[in-house]
C-alpha positions as CSV (number, residue, x, y, z in Angstrom):
1,M,-61.1,-57.3,12.4
2,I,-57.4,-57.9,11.2
3,N,-58.4,-56.3,8.1
4,S,-60.1,-53.6,9.8
5,D,-57.5,-52.7,12.1
6,Q,-55.2,-52.7,9.1
7,D,-57.7,-50.1,7.3
8,S,-57.8,-47.9,10.4
9,Q,-53.6,-48.3,10.8
10,K,-53.8,-47.2,7.0
11,D,-56.6,-44.4,7.4
12,A,-54.5,-43.2,10.5
13,Q,-51.1,-43.1,8.5
14,R,-53.1,-41.0,5.2
15,D,-54.3,-38.7,8.2
16,I,-50.6,-38.5,9.4
17,V,-49.0,-38.0,5.9
18,L,-51.9,-35.6,5.0
19,Q,-51.1,-33.5,7.9
20,L,-47.4,-33.4,7.4
21,Q,-48.1,-32.5,3.8
22,D,-50.3,-29.6,5.0
23,E,-47.7,-28.6,7.6
24,L,-44.9,-28.6,4.9
25,A,-47.0,-26.5,2.7
26,K,-47.8,-24.2,5.4
27,Q,-43.8,-23.9,6.3
28,K,-43.1,-23.4,2.3
29,A,-45.8,-20.5,2.1
30,D,-44.3,-18.9,5.2
31,S,-40.7,-19.4,3.9
32,E,-41.8,-17.8,0.4
33,S,-43.7,-15.1,2.2
34,L,-40.5,-14.3,4.4
35,I,-38.2,-14.6,1.4
36,Q,-40.4,-12.0,-0.4
37,G,-40.2,-9.8,2.6
38,L,-36.3,-9.8,2.7
39,N,-36.1,-9.5,-1.1
40,R,-38.5,-6.2,-0.7
41,T,-36.0,-5.2,2.4
42,S,-32.9,-5.7,0.2
43,A,-34.5,-4.0,-2.9
44,N,-35.3,-1.2,-0.6
45,E,-31.6,-1.0,0.8
46,I,-30.2,-1.2,-2.5
47,I,-32.2,1.7,-3.5
48,Q,-31.5,3.9,-0.8
49,L,-27.6,2.7,-1.3
50,R,-27.7,3.8,-4.9
51,Q,-29.3,7.0,-3.9
52,T,-26.7,7.8,-1.4
53,I,-24.4,7.0,-4.0
54,D,-25.7,9.2,-6.4
55,L,-25.9,12.1,-3.8
56,L,-21.9,11.1,-2.8
57,R,-21.1,11.3,-6.5
58,D,-22.9,14.7,-6.9
59,E,-21.1,16.4,-3.6
60,L,-17.6,14.9,-5.0
61,E,-18.2,16.5,-8.2
62,K,-19.7,19.7,-6.7
63,T,-16.6,19.6,-4.3
64,A,-13.9,19.3,-7.3
65,L,-16.0,21.9,-9.5
66,N,-15.6,24.1,-6.6
67,S,-11.9,23.3,-5.9
68,E,-11.4,23.9,-9.9
69,Q,-13.2,27.1,-9.7
70,A,-11.3,28.3,-6.7
71,V,-7.7,27.2,-8.6
72,Q,-9.0,29.3,-11.6
73,R,-9.7,32.3,-9.6
74,S,-6.5,32.2,-8.0
75,V,-4.7,31.9,-11.1
76,A,-6.8,34.6,-12.8
77,A,-5.9,36.8,-9.6
78,V,-2.0,35.9,-10.0
79,T,-2.3,36.4,-13.9
80,D,-3.8,39.8,-13.3
81,E,-1.4,40.6,-10.7
82,I,1.6,39.5,-13.0
83,K,0.0,41.9,-15.9
84,S,-0.2,44.8,-13.4
85,L,3.5,44.4,-12.4
86,R,4.6,44.3,-16.1
87,E,2.8,47.3,-16.9
88,T,4.2,48.9,-13.5
89,I,7.6,47.9,-15.0
90,L,7.1,49.2,-18.2
91,N,6.0,52.5,-16.8
92,L,8.9,52.7,-14.8
93,R,11.1,51.8,-17.6
94,A,9.5,54.5,-19.7
95,A,10.0,56.8,-16.7
96,L,13.3,56.1,-16.3
97,D,14.2,56.2,-20.0
98,E,12.6,59.5,-20.1
99,K,14.6,60.9,-17.2
100,D,18.0,59.3,-18.6
101,H,17.3,61.2,-21.9
102,E,16.5,64.3,-19.9
103,K,19.6,63.9,-18.0
104,N,21.6,63.5,-21.3
105,V,20.3,66.6,-22.2
106,A,21.0,68.5,-19.2
107,V,24.6,67.1,-19.4
108,Q,25.2,68.4,-22.9
109,K,23.9,72.1,-21.5
110,V,26.0,72.1,-18.5
111,T,29.5,73.3,-18.6
112,Q,32.7,71.3,-16.8
113,G,32.2,73.1,-14.0
114,L,29.0,71.5,-13.1
115,S,30.7,68.0,-13.2
116,G,29.8,67.4,-9.5
117,E,26.4,67.9,-10.5
118,I,26.6,65.3,-13.1
119,V,28.3,62.7,-11.1
120,Q,25.3,63.1,-8.6
121,L,22.7,62.8,-11.6
122,K,24.5,59.5,-12.3
123,K,24.3,58.3,-9.0
124,T,20.6,59.2,-8.8
125,V,20.1,57.1,-11.7
126,S,21.9,54.4,-10.6
127,S,20.0,54.4,-7.4
128,L,16.7,54.3,-9.7
129,R,17.6,51.5,-11.9
130,N,18.7,50.0,-8.3
131,E,15.4,50.3,-7.2
132,L,13.6,49.2,-10.3
133,E,15.8,46.0,-10.0
134,I,14.9,45.4,-6.2
135,H,11.1,45.8,-7.4
136,K,11.6,43.8,-10.1
137,A,13.1,41.0,-8.0
138,D,10.5,41.6,-5.2
139,A,7.6,41.1,-7.9
140,R,9.2,37.9,-9.2
141,D,9.7,36.9,-5.6
142,E,5.8,37.5,-4.9
143,V,4.6,35.8,-8.0
144,Q,6.8,32.7,-6.9
145,R,5.5,32.9,-3.5
146,I,2.1,32.9,-5.0
147,K,2.5,30.1,-7.3
148,V,4.1,28.1,-4.5
149,E,0.9,28.6,-2.5
150,N,-1.5,27.8,-5.2
151,K,0.8,24.7,-5.7
152,R,0.2,23.8,-1.9
153,E,-3.6,24.8,-2.0
154,I,-3.9,22.5,-5.1
155,E,-2.1,19.6,-3.2
156,V,-4.3,20.1,-0.2
157,L,-7.6,19.9,-2.4
158,Q,-5.9,16.8,-4.3
159,G,-5.4,15.1,-0.9
160,T,-8.8,15.9,0.2
161,I,-10.4,14.4,-3.0
162,S,-8.2,11.3,-2.5
163,N,-9.3,11.2,1.2
164,L,-13.0,11.6,0.1
165,R,-12.5,9.0,-2.7
166,Q,-10.7,6.4,-0.1
167,K,-13.7,7.4,2.2
168,Y,-16.5,6.6,-0.6
169,E,-14.6,3.5,-1.7
170,E,-14.2,2.3,2.3
171,Q,-18.3,2.9,2.6
172,S,-19.0,1.2,-1.2
173,T,-17.2,-1.8,-0.1
174,S,-18.7,-2.2,3.3
């Protein structure tokens, strides 16, 4: 009878061990299933984050390209205006030189009795030269103003790019 009690205790202990092993195997399978689900979720999140990064990178590149194109258009417009102003100055100089030449010819033909008219012509030429100088100075001022505006715009665009990079880096590290 003692032997049979011991045998039944051993059987009960074996049953408990088998139940515990089954329960452990079930928990292990559940844990592995849960880990696999988490891995799939993490992999999906990583893919989405990479796609977001690619989209942000593309958007940043487009913004940089658009900014560069805007700067190039501004520079081209300023360059065209400078060329136009230079042509205008050359034409005015030619016209002024022509008028100066005409004046000299007229002075040679005029007698001394017309010296008052000569003085008036000299004042006109001086006035035209002053106007030309004023126009040149105004053109230089306008070119300088445009350069300053373009520089400010570039600084603003660079600040915007810097801010976008910081936001991108903050989002990337988050």
